[in-house]
PDB file of N, CA, C and O in Angstrom, chain B, residues numbered from 101:
ATOM      1  N   UNK B 101      94.881  88.312  82.850  1.00  0.00           N
ATOM      2  CA  UNK B 101      94.824  89.434  83.794  1.00  0.00           C
ATOM      3  C   UNK B 101      94.324  88.942  85.164  1.00  0.00           C
ATOM      4  O   UNK B 101      93.338  88.211  85.256  1.00  0.00           O
ATOM      5  N   UNK B 102      95.022  89.357  86.208  1.00  0.00           N
ATOM      6  CA  UNK B 102      94.660  88.934  87.562  1.00  0.00           C
ATOM      7  C   UNK B 102      93.415  89.673  88.045  1.00  0.00           C
ATOM      8  O   UNK B 102      93.177  90.819  87.664  1.00  0.00           O
ATOM      9  N   UNK B 103      92.639  89.019  88.870  1.00  0.00           N
ATOM     10  CA  UNK B 103      91.473  89.678  89.448  1.00  0.00           C
ATOM     11  C   UNK B 103      91.941  90.659  90.528  1.00  0.00           C
ATOM     12  O   UNK B 103      93.002  90.468  91.123  1.00  0.00           O
ATOM     13  N   UNK B 104      91.148  91.712  90.782  1.00  0.00           N
ATOM     14  CA  UNK B 104      91.515  92.659  91.844  1.00  0.00           C
ATOM     15  C   UNK B 104      91.716  91.983  93.191  1.00  0.00           C
ATOM     16  O   UNK B 104      92.608  92.363  93.950  1.00  0.00           O
ATOM     17  N   UNK B 105      90.888  90.975  93.498  1.00  0.00           N
ATOM     18  CA  UNK B 105      91.007  90.286  94.777  1.00  0.00           C
ATOM     19  C   UNK B 105      92.347  89.565  94.890  1.00  0.00           C
ATOM     20  O   UNK B 105      92.946  89.526  95.965  1.00  0.00           O
ATOM     21  N   UNK B 106      92.816  88.993  93.776  1.00  0.00           N
ATOM     22  CA  UNK B 106      94.081  88.278  93.786  1.00  0.00           C
ATOM     23  C   UNK B 106      95.242  89.254  93.997  1.00  0.00           C
ATOM     24  O   UNK B 106      96.149  88.981  94.783  1.00  0.00           O
ATOM     25  N   UNK B 107      95.212  90.383  93.302  1.00  0.00           N
ATOM     26  CA  UNK B 107      96.263  91.390  93.458  1.00  0.00           C
ATOM     27  C   UNK B 107      96.284  91.908  94.897  1.00  0.00           C
ATOM     28  O   UNK B 107      97.351  92.032  95.497  1.00  0.00           O
ATOM     29  N   UNK B 108      95.101  92.212  95.453  1.00  0.00           N
ATOM     30  CA  UNK B 108      95.020  92.723  96.829  1.00  0.00           C
ATOM     31  C   UNK B 108      95.580  91.700  97.808  1.00  0.00           C
ATOM     32  O   UNK B 108      96.317  92.061  98.725  1.00  0.00           O
ATOM     33  N   UNK B 109      95.234  90.416  97.620  1.00  0.00           N
ATOM     34  CA  UNK B 109      95.723  89.369  98.512  1.00  0.00           C
ATOM     35  C   UNK B 109      97.236  89.226  98.403  1.00  0.00           C
ATOM     36  O   UNK B 109      97.914  89.018  99.409  1.00  0.00           O
ATOM     37  N   UNK B 110      97.764  89.337  97.193  1.00  0.00           N
ATOM     38  CA  UNK B 110      99.208  89.219  96.990  1.00  0.00           C
ATOM     39  C   UNK B 110      99.946  90.374  97.669  1.00  0.00           C
ATOM     40  O   UNK B 110     100.988  90.165  98.291  1.00  0.00           O
ATOM     41  N   UNK B 111      99.408  91.591  97.551  1.00  0.00           N
ATOM     42  CA  UNK B 111     100.043  92.748  98.192  1.00  0.00           C
ATOM     43  C   UNK B 111      99.971  92.599  99.713  1.00  0.00           C
ATOM     44  O   UNK B 111     100.957  92.859 100.403  1.00  0.00           O
ATOM     45  N   UNK B 112      98.819  92.186 100.242  1.00  0.00           N
ATOM     46  CA  UNK B 112      98.696  92.024 101.695  1.00  0.00           C
ATOM     47  C   UNK B 112      99.647  90.959 102.216  1.00  0.00           C
ATOM     48  O   UNK B 112     100.245  91.127 103.278  1.00  0.00           O
ATOM     49  N   UNK B 113      99.792  89.867 101.478  1.00  0.00           N
ATOM     50  CA  UNK B 113     100.716  88.813 101.890  1.00  0.00           C
ATOM     51  C   UNK B 113     102.154  89.341 101.876  1.00  0.00           C
ATOM     52  O   UNK B 113     102.928  89.050 102.787  1.00  0.00           O
ATOM     53  N   UNK B 114     102.511  90.108 100.857  1.00  0.00           N
ATOM     54  CA  UNK B 114     103.862  90.681 100.773  1.00  0.00           C
ATOM     55  C   UNK B 114     104.119  91.625 101.947  1.00  0.00           C
ATOM     56  O   UNK B 114     105.204  91.606 102.527  1.00  0.00           O
ATOM     57  N   UNK B 115     103.129  92.452 102.303  1.00  0.00           N
ATOM     58  CA  UNK B 115     103.293  93.376 103.427  1.00  0.00           C
ATOM     59  C   UNK B 115     103.495  92.614 104.732  1.00  0.00           C
ATOM     60  O   UNK B 115     104.240  93.061 105.604  1.00  0.00           O
ATOM     61  N   UNK B 116     102.833  91.465 104.871  1.00  0.00           N
ATOM     62  CA  UNK B 116     102.958  90.668 106.089  1.00  0.00           C
ATOM     63  C   UNK B 116     104.299  89.934 106.145  1.00  0.00           C
ATOM     64  O   UNK B 116     104.881  89.782 107.219  1.00  0.00           O
ATOM     65  N   UNK B 117     104.793  89.477 104.977  1.00  0.00           N
ATOM     66  CA  UNK B 117     105.968  88.610 104.958  1.00  0.00           C
ATOM     67  C   UNK B 117     107.286  89.336 104.731  1.00  0.00           C
ATOM     68  O   UNK B 117     108.338  88.823 105.111  1.00  0.00           O
ATOM     69  N   UNK B 118     107.254  90.506 104.127  1.00  0.00           N
ATOM     70  CA  UNK B 118     108.494  91.239 103.837  1.00  0.00           C
ATOM     71  C   UNK B 118     109.101  91.747 105.138  1.00  0.00           C
ATOM     72  O   UNK B 118     108.408  92.353 105.955  1.00  0.00           O
ATOM     73  N   UNK B 119     110.402  91.498 105.333  1.00  0.00           N
ATOM     74  CA  UNK B 119     111.039  91.884 106.595  1.00  0.00           C
ATOM     75  C   UNK B 119     111.090  93.399 106.786  1.00  0.00           C
ATOM     76  O   UNK B 119     111.274  93.869 107.909  1.00  0.00           O
ATOM     77  N   UNK B 120     110.931  94.168 105.708  1.00  0.00           N
ATOM     78  CA  UNK B 120     110.920  95.629 105.840  1.00  0.00           C
ATOM     79  C   UNK B 120     109.625  96.131 106.470  1.00  0.00           C
ATOM     80  O   UNK B 120     109.599  97.214 107.055  1.00  0.00           O
ATOM     81  N   UNK B 121     108.561  95.356 106.356  1.00  0.00           N
ATOM     82  CA  UNK B 121     107.262  95.833 106.821  1.00  0.00           C
ATOM     83  C   UNK B 121     106.649  94.958 107.906  1.00  0.00           C
ATOM     84  O   UNK B 121     106.268  95.471 108.959  1.00  0.00           O
ATOM     85  N   UNK B 122     106.543  93.643 107.678  1.00  0.00           N
ATOM     86  CA  UNK B 122     105.860  92.734 108.613  1.00  0.00           C
ATOM     87  C   UNK B 122     104.564  93.358 109.125  1.00  0.00           C
ATOM     88  O   UNK B 122     104.309  93.391 110.329  1.00  0.00           O
ATOM     89  N   UNK B 123     103.762  93.845 108.206  1.00  0.00           N
ATOM     90  CA  UNK B 123     102.583  94.639 108.550  1.00  0.00           C
ATOM     91  C   UNK B 123     101.312  93.871 108.244  1.00  0.00           C
ATOM     92  O   UNK B 123     101.094  93.433 107.114  1.00  0.00           O
ATOM     93  N   UNK B 124     100.463  93.709 109.272  1.00  0.00           N
ATOM     94  CA  UNK B 124      99.194  93.004 109.096  1.00  0.00           C
ATOM     95  C   UNK B 124      98.007  93.962 109.082  1.00  0.00           C
ATOM     96  O   UNK B 124      96.915  93.579 108.665  1.00  0.00           O
ATOM     97  N   UNK B 125      98.203  95.196 109.530  1.00  0.00           N
ATOM     98  CA  UNK B 125      97.075  96.094 109.744  1.00  0.00           C
ATOM     99  C   UNK B 125      96.749  97.038 108.601  1.00  0.00           C
ATOM    100  O   UNK B 125      96.025  98.014 108.797  1.00  0.00           O
ATOM    101  N   UNK B 126      97.268  96.766 107.411  1.00  0.00           N
ATOM    102  CA  UNK B 126      97.001  97.657 106.281  1.00  0.00           C
ATOM    103  C   UNK B 126      95.941  97.036 105.382  1.00  0.00           C
ATOM    104  O   UNK B 126      96.037  95.868 105.005  1.00  0.00           O
ATOM    105  N   UNK B 127      94.927  97.832 105.044  1.00  0.00           N
ATOM    106  CA  UNK B 127      93.881  97.362 104.135  1.00  0.00           C
ATOM    107  C   UNK B 127      94.296  97.693 102.706  1.00  0.00           C
ATOM    108  O   UNK B 127      94.704  98.818 102.417  1.00  0.00           O
ATOM    109  N   UNK B 128      94.191  96.734 101.834  1.00  0.00           N
ATOM    110  CA  UNK B 128      94.565  96.911 100.428  1.00  0.00           C
ATOM    111  C   UNK B 128      93.310  96.759  99.583  1.00  0.00           C
ATOM    112  O   UNK B 128      92.656  95.715  99.605  1.00  0.00           O
ATOM    113  N   UNK B 129      92.978  97.811  98.835  1.00  0.00           N
ATOM    114  CA  UNK B 129      91.844  97.756  97.907  1.00  0.00           C
ATOM    115  C   UNK B 129      92.381  97.957  96.498  1.00  0.00           C
ATOM    116  O   UNK B 129      93.221  98.826  96.263  1.00  0.00           O
ATOM    117  N   UNK B 130      91.894  97.150  95.561  1.00  0.00           N
ATOM    118  CA  UNK B 130      92.323  97.272  94.175  1.00  0.00           C
ATOM    119  C   UNK B 130      91.098  97.578  93.330  1.00  0.00           C
ATOM    120  O   UNK B 130      90.091  96.871  93.384  1.00  0.00           O
ATOM    121  N   UNK B 131      91.207  98.652  92.545  1.00  0.00           N
ATOM    122  CA  UNK B 131      90.140  99.011  91.598  1.00  0.00           C
ATOM    123  C   UNK B 131      90.788  99.277  90.250  1.00  0.00           C
ATOM    124  O   UNK B 131      91.486 100.276  90.073  1.00  0.00           O
ATOM    125  N   UNK B 132      90.555  98.384  89.307  1.00  0.00           N
ATOM    126  CA  UNK B 132      91.188  98.525  88.001  1.00  0.00           C
ATOM    127  C   UNK B 132      92.700  98.428  88.144  1.00  0.00           C
ATOM    128  O   UNK B 132      93.226  97.442  88.661  1.00  0.00           O
ATOM    129  N   UNK B 133      93.394  99.470  87.677  1.00  0.00           N
ATOM    130  CA  UNK B 133      94.856  99.500  87.757  1.00  0.00           C
ATOM    131  C   UNK B 133      95.338 100.305  88.964  1.00  0.00           C
ATOM    132  O   UNK B 133      96.501 100.705  89.017  1.00  0.00           O
ATOM    133  N   UNK B 134      94.462 100.541  89.921  1.00  0.00           N
ATOM    134  CA  UNK B 134      94.777 101.368  91.086  1.00  0.00           C
ATOM    135  C   UNK B 134      94.801 100.509  92.349  1.00  0.00           C
ATOM    136  O   UNK B 134      93.910  99.691  92.578  1.00  0.00           O
ATOM    137  N   UNK B 135      95.841 100.714  93.166  1.00  0.00           N
ATOM    138  CA  UNK B 135      95.957 100.033  94.455  1.00  0.00           C
ATOM    139  C   UNK B 135      95.863 101.098  95.545  1.00  0.00           C
ATOM    140  O   UNK B 135      96.614 102.074  95.533  1.00  0.00           O
ATOM    141  N   UNK B 136      94.943 100.908  96.484  1.00  0.00           N
ATOM    142  CA  UNK B 136      94.769 101.856  97.594  1.00  0.00           C
ATOM    143  C   UNK B 136      95.235 101.202  98.886  1.00  0.00           C
ATOM    144  O   UNK B 136      94.792 100.108  99.234  1.00  0.00           O
ATOM    145  N   UNK B 137      96.132 101.883  99.592  1.00  0.00           N
ATOM    146  CA  UNK B 137      96.629 101.406 100.885  1.00  0.00           C
ATOM    147  C   UNK B 137      96.008 102.255 101.971  1.00  0.00           C
ATOM    148  O   UNK B 137      96.103 103.481 101.936  1.00  0.00           O
ATOM    149  N   UNK B 138      95.368 101.607 102.944  1.00  0.00           N
ATOM    150  CA  UNK B 138      94.724 102.347 104.034  1.00  0.00           C
ATOM    151  C   UNK B 138      95.054 101.690 105.371  1.00  0.00           C
ATOM    152  O   UNK B 138      95.176 100.469 105.474  1.00  0.00           O
ATOM    153  N   UNK B 139      95.194 102.522 106.374  1.00  0.00           N
ATOM    154  CA  UNK B 139      95.503 102.024 107.706  1.00  0.00           C
ATOM    155  C   UNK B 139      96.252 103.090 108.474  1.00  0.00           C
ATOM    156  O   UNK B 139      96.275 104.256 108.079  1.00  0.00           O
ATOM    157  N   UNK B 140      96.863 102.686 109.571  1.00  0.00           N
ATOM    158  CA  UNK B 140      97.587 103.622 110.418  1.00  0.00           C
ATOM    159  C   UNK B 140      98.922 103.020 110.810  1.00  0.00           C
ATOM    160  O   UNK B 140      99.015 101.838 111.139  1.00  0.00           O
ATOM    161  N   UNK B 141      99.961 103.857 110.769  1.00  0.00           N
ATOM    162  CA  UNK B 141     101.292 103.458 111.221  1.00  0.00           C
ATOM    163  C   UNK B 141     101.856 104.574 112.082  1.00  0.00           C
ATOM    164  O   UNK B 141     101.313 105.678 112.123  1.00  0.00           O
ATOM    165  N   UNK B 142     102.961 104.274 112.776  1.00  0.00           N
ATOM    166  CA  UNK B 142     103.485 105.232 113.752  1.00  0.00           C
ATOM    167  C   UNK B 142     104.575 106.148 113.210  1.00  0.00           C
ATOM    168  O   UNK B 142     104.938 107.115 113.881  1.00  0.00           O
ATOM    169  N   UNK B 143     105.116 105.878 112.008  1.00  0.00           N
ATOM    170  CA  UNK B 143     106.148 106.782 111.486  1.00  0.00           C
ATOM    171  C   UNK B 143     106.126 106.821 109.963  1.00  0.00           C
ATOM    172  O   UNK B 143     105.676 105.885 109.303  1.00  0.00           O
ATOM    173  N   UNK B 144     106.626 107.934 109.423  1.00  0.00           N
ATOM    174  CA  UNK B 144     106.593 108.130 107.975  1.00  0.00           C
ATOM    175  C   UNK B 144     107.509 107.151 107.245  1.00  0.00           C
ATOM    176  O   UNK B 144     107.227 106.771 106.108  1.00  0.00           O
ATOM    177  N   UNK B 145     108.603 106.739 107.887  1.00  0.00           N
ATOM    178  CA  UNK B 145     109.509 105.754 107.265  1.00  0.00           C
ATOM    179  C   UNK B 145     108.768 104.446 107.021  1.00  0.00           C
ATOM    180  O   UNK B 145     108.921 103.837 105.962  1.00  0.00           O
ATOM    181  N   UNK B 146     107.972 104.008 107.986  1.00  0.00           N
ATOM    182  CA  UNK B 146     107.184 102.769 107.836  1.00  0.00           C
ATOM    183  C   UNK B 146     106.146 102.926 106.726  1.00  0.00           C
ATOM    184  O   UNK B 146     105.934 102.015 105.925  1.00  0.00           O
ATOM    185  N   UNK B 147     105.512 104.078 106.690  1.00  0.00           N
ATOM    186  CA  UNK B 147     104.516 104.371 105.647  1.00  0.00           C
ATOM    187  C   UNK B 147     105.170 104.252 104.265  1.00  0.00           C
ATOM    188  O   UNK B 147     104.594 103.674 103.343  1.00  0.00           O
ATOM    189  N   UNK B 148     106.376 104.805 104.137  1.00  0.00           N
ATOM    190  CA  UNK B 148     107.119 104.786 102.876  1.00  0.00           C
ATOM    191  C   UNK B 148     107.516 103.358 102.497  1.00  0.00           C
ATOM    192  O   UNK B 148     107.403 102.977 101.332  1.00  0.00           O
ATOM    193  N   UNK B 149     107.978 102.565 103.466  1.00  0.00           N
ATOM    194  CA  UNK B 149     108.371 101.184 103.194  1.00  0.00           C
ATOM    195  C   UNK B 149     107.173 100.355 102.715  1.00  0.00           C
ATOM    196  O   UNK B 149     107.302  99.539 101.802  1.00  0.00           O
ATOM    197  N   UNK B 150     106.016 100.571 103.334  1.00  0.00           N
ATOM    198  CA  UNK B 150     104.803  99.842 102.925  1.00  0.00           C
ATOM    199  C   UNK B 150     104.469 100.164 101.468  1.00  0.00           C
ATOM    200  O   UNK B 150     104.125  99.276 100.688  1.00  0.00           O
ATOM    201  N   UNK B 151     104.576 101.441 101.116  1.00  0.00           N
ATOM    202  CA  UNK B 151     104.313 101.846  99.731  1.00  0.00           C
ATOM    203  C   UNK B 151     105.316 101.189  98.776  1.00  0.00           C
ATOM    204  O   UNK B 151     104.928 100.723  97.705  1.00  0.00           O
ATOM    205  N   UNK B 152     106.598 101.148  99.152  1.00  0.00           N
ATOM    206  CA  UNK B 152     107.622 100.516  98.313  1.00  0.00           C
ATOM    207  C   UNK B 152     107.308  99.049  98.062  1.00  0.00           C
ATOM    208  O   UNK B 152     107.381  98.580  96.927  1.00  0.00           O
ATOM    209  N   UNK B 153     106.958  98.324  99.124  1.00  0.00           N
ATOM    210  CA  UNK B 153     106.655  96.897  98.988  1.00  0.00           C
ATOM    211  C   UNK B 153     105.431  96.713  98.077  1.00  0.00           C
ATOM    212  O   UNK B 153     105.409  95.810  97.241  1.00  0.00           O
ATOM    213  N   UNK B 154     104.425  97.566  98.241  1.00  0.00           N
ATOM    214  CA  UNK B 154     103.226  97.466  97.397  1.00  0.00           C
ATOM    215  C   UNK B 154     103.569  97.715  95.931  1.00  0.00           C
ATOM    216  O   UNK B 154     103.092  97.000  95.050  1.00  0.00           O
ATOM    217  N   UNK B 155     104.394  98.727  95.668  1.00  0.00           N
ATOM    218  CA  UNK B 155     104.799  99.026  94.278  1.00  0.00           C
ATOM    219  C   UNK B 155     105.564  97.859  93.654  1.00  0.00           C
ATOM    220  O   UNK B 155     105.351  97.522  92.490  1.00  0.00           O
ATOM    221  N   UNK B 156     106.458  97.244  94.436  1.00  0.00           N
ATOM    222  CA  UNK B 156     107.236  96.111  93.924  1.00  0.00           C
ATOM    223  C   UNK B 156     106.346  94.900  93.665  1.00  0.00           C
ATOM    224  O   UNK B 156     106.595  94.129  92.739  1.00  0.00           O
ATOM    225  N   UNK B 157     105.308  94.733  94.484  1.00  0.00           N
ATOM    226  CA  UNK B 157     104.433  93.565  94.386  1.00  0.00           C
ATOM    227  C   UNK B 157     103.399  93.714  93.273  1.00  0.00           C
ATOM    228  O   UNK B 157     102.927  92.718  92.724  1.00  0.00           O
ATOM    229  N   UNK B 158     103.046  94.954  92.941  1.00  0.00           N
ATOM    230  CA  UNK B 158     102.047  95.204  91.897  1.00  0.00           C
ATOM    231  C   UNK B 158     102.634  96.148  90.841  1.00  0.00           C
ATOM    232  O   UNK B 158     102.162  97.274  90.685  1.00  0.00           O
ATOM    233  N   UNK B 159     103.661  95.692  90.120  1.00  0.00           N
ATOM    234  CA  UNK B 159     104.294  96.563  89.124  1.00  0.00           C
ATOM    235  C   UNK B 159     103.307  96.956  88.027  1.00  0.00           C
ATOM    236  O   UNK B 159     102.460  96.164  87.613  1.00  0.00           O
ATOM    237  N   UNK B 160     103.438  98.186  87.576  1.00  0.00           N
ATOM    238  CA  UNK B 160     102.555  98.657  86.515  1.00  0.00           C
ATOM    239  C   UNK B 160     101.237  99.201  87.027  1.00  0.00           C
ATOM    240  O   UNK B 160     100.448  99.733  86.246  1.00  0.00           O
ATOM    241  N   UNK B 161     100.979  99.079  88.320  1.00  0.00           N
ATOM    242  CA  UNK B 161      99.744  99.607  88.892  1.00  0.00           C
ATOM    243  C   UNK B 161     100.052 100.897  89.645  1.00  0.00           C
ATOM    244  O   UNK B 161     101.160 101.084  90.148  1.00  0.00           O
ATOM    245  N   UNK B 162      99.075 101.771  89.716  1.00  0.00           N
ATOM    246  CA  UNK B 162      99.251 103.031  90.431  1.00  0.00           C
ATOM    247  C   UNK B 162      98.896 102.829  91.904  1.00  0.00           C
ATOM    248  O   UNK B 162      97.792 102.391  92.228  1.00  0.00           O
ATOM    249  N   UNK B 163      99.829 103.148  92.783  1.00  0.00           N
ATOM    250  CA  UNK B 163      99.633 102.947  94.219  1.00  0.00           C
ATOM    251  C   UNK B 163      99.261 104.272  94.872  1.00  0.00           C
ATOM    252  O   UNK B 163      99.975 105.265  94.736  1.00  0.00           O
ATOM    253  N   UNK B 164      98.135 104.276  95.581  1.00  0.00           N
ATOM    254  CA  UNK B 164      97.680 105.448  96.337  1.00  0.00           C
ATOM    255  C   UNK B 164      97.920 105.153  97.811  1.00  0.00           C
ATOM    256  O   UNK B 164      97.268 104.284  98.389  1.00  0.00           O
ATOM    257  N   UNK B 165      98.848 105.873  98.413  1.00  0.00           N
ATOM    258  CA  UNK B 165      99.176 105.644  99.821  1.00  0.00           C
ATOM    259  C   UNK B 165      98.308 106.555 100.674  1.00  0.00           C
ATOM    260  O   UNK B 165      98.593 107.744 100.815  1.00  0.00           O
ATOM    261  N   UNK B 166      97.249 105.992 101.242  1.00  0.00           N
ATOM    262  CA  UNK B 166      96.325 106.751 102.086  1.00  0.00           C
ATOM    263  C   UNK B 166      96.504 106.384 103.560  1.00  0.00           C
ATOM    264  O   UNK B 166      95.608 106.586 104.379  1.00  0.00           O
ATOM    265  N   UNK B 167      97.674 105.845 103.876  1.00  0.00           N
ATOM    266  CA  UNK B 167      97.990 105.455 105.255  1.00  0.00           C
ATOM    267  C   UNK B 167      98.208 106.717 106.082  1.00  0.00           C
ATOM    268  O   UNK B 167      98.907 107.636 105.655  1.00  0.00           O
ATOM    269  N   UNK B 168      97.610 106.755 107.255  1.00  0.00           N
ATOM    270  CA  UNK B 168      97.764 107.915 108.127  1.00  0.00           C
ATOM    271  C   UNK B 168      98.767 107.620 109.236  1.00  0.00           C
ATOM    272  O   UNK B 168      98.973 106.469 109.623  1.00  0.00           O
ATOM    273  N   UNK B 169      99.381 108.682 109.733  1.00  0.00           N
ATOM    274  CA  UNK B 169     100.342 108.551 110.822  1.00  0.00           C
ATOM    275  C   UNK B 169      99.634 108.800 112.141  1.00  0.00           C
ATOM    276  O   UNK B 169      98.862 109.749 112.277  1.00  0.00           O
ATOM    277  N   UNK B 170      99.903 107.945 113.101  1.00  0.00           N
ATOM    278  CA  UNK B 170      99.359 108.132 114.451  1.00  0.00           C
ATOM    279  C   UNK B 170     100.523 108.176 115.422  1.00  0.00           C
ATOM    280  O   UNK B 170     101.509 107.458 115.259  1.00  0.00           O
ATOM    281  N   UNK B 171     100.405 109.012 116.418  1.00  0.00           N
ATOM    282  CA  UNK B 171     101.451 109.116 117.421  1.00  0.00           C
ATOM    283  C   UNK B 171     101.264 107.994 118.426  1.00  0.00           C
ATOM    284  O   UNK B 171     100.218 107.875 119.064  1.00  0.00           O
ATOM    285  N   UNK B 172     102.288 107.183 118.553  1.00  0.00           N
ATOM    286  CA  UNK B 172     102.233 106.082 119.513  1.00  0.00           C
ATOM    287  C   UNK B 172     102.856 106.561 120.824  1.00  0.00           C
ATOM    288  O   UNK B 172     103.974 107.075 120.838  1.00  0.00           O
ATOM    289  N   UNK B 173     102.131 106.390 121.906  1.00  0.00           N
ATOM    290  CA  UNK B 173     102.656 106.764 123.227  1.00  0.00           C
ATOM    291  C   UNK B 173     103.464 105.602 123.793  1.00  0.00           C
ATOM    292  O   UNK B 173     103.143 104.437 123.558  1.00  0.00           O
ATOM    293  N   UNK B 174     104.496 105.925 124.525  1.00  0.00           N
ATOM    294  CA  UNK B 174     105.270 104.877 125.202  1.00  0.00           C
ATOM    295  C   UNK B 174     104.381 104.250 126.282  1.00  0.00           C
ATOM    296  O   UNK B 174     103.539 104.932 126.867  1.00  0.00           O
ATOM    297  N   UNK B 175     104.566 102.959 126.543  1.00  0.00           N
ATOM    298  CA  UNK B 175     103.782 102.324 127.621  1.00  0.00           C
ATOM    299  C   UNK B 175     103.988 103.070 128.930  1.00  0.00           C
ATOM    300  O   UNK B 175     105.118 103.382 129.306  1.00  0.00           O
ATOM    301  N   UNK B 176     102.907 103.350 129.609  1.00  0.00           N
ATOM    302  CA  UNK B 176     102.989 104.040 130.885  1.00  0.00           C
ATOM    303  C   UNK B 176     102.943 105.552 130.764  1.00  0.00           C
ATOM    304  O   UNK B 176     102.800 106.254 131.765  1.00  0.00           O
ATOM    305  N   UNK B 177     103.064 106.053 129.549  1.00  0.00           N
ATOM    306  CA  UNK B 177     103.016 107.501 129.354  1.00  0.00           C
ATOM    307  C   UNK B 177     101.551 107.944 129.393  1.00  0.00           C
ATOM    308  O   UNK B 177     100.684 107.305 128.798  1.00  0.00           O
ATOM    309  N   UNK B 178     101.291 109.027 130.090  1.00  0.00           N
ATOM    310  CA  UNK B 178      99.906 109.498 130.194  1.00  0.00           C
ATOM    311  C   UNK B 178      99.517 110.291 128.961  1.00  0.00           C
ATOM    312  O   UNK B 178     100.325 111.013 128.375  1.00  0.00           O
ATOM    313  N   UNK B 179      98.273 110.137 128.590  1.00  0.00           N
ATOM    314  CA  UNK B 179      97.749 110.904 127.472  1.00  0.00           C
ATOM    315  C   UNK B 179      97.089 112.148 128.030  1.00  0.00           C
ATOM    316  O   UNK B 179      96.228 112.058 128.905  1.00  0.00           O
ATOM    317  N   UNK B 180      97.488 113.317 127.527  1.00  0.00           N
ATOM    318  CA  UNK B 180      96.911 114.583 127.993  1.00  0.00           C
ATOM    319  C   UNK B 180      95.940 115.086 126.948  1.00  0.00           C
ATOM    320  O   UNK B 180      96.320 115.312 125.799  1.00  0.00           O
ATOM    321  N   UNK B 181      94.707 115.260 127.333  1.00  0.00           N
ATOM    322  CA  UNK B 181      93.683 115.732 126.400  1.00  0.00           C
ATOM    323  C   UNK B 181      93.410 117.195 126.574  1.00  0.00           C
ATOM    324  O   UNK B 181      92.573 117.755 125.866  1.00  0.00           O
TER     325      UNK B 181
END
């Protein structure tokens, strides 16, 4: 049985290297048979792809997608508060 740290590292490496995601900013926590994904992305499609890659990388484990969506402003666009 793999250690939680090994599973988390494998999922993070897959998220960074998979061409669907190329994501470095997601935190992966593993507790028992549970994988927790945390971080922020700009669209729901990206959030879904990250979850897919995590599921493929850690088969048989339950993936909890706790990634939040943030609105990304275009460069030069003013933020109105």
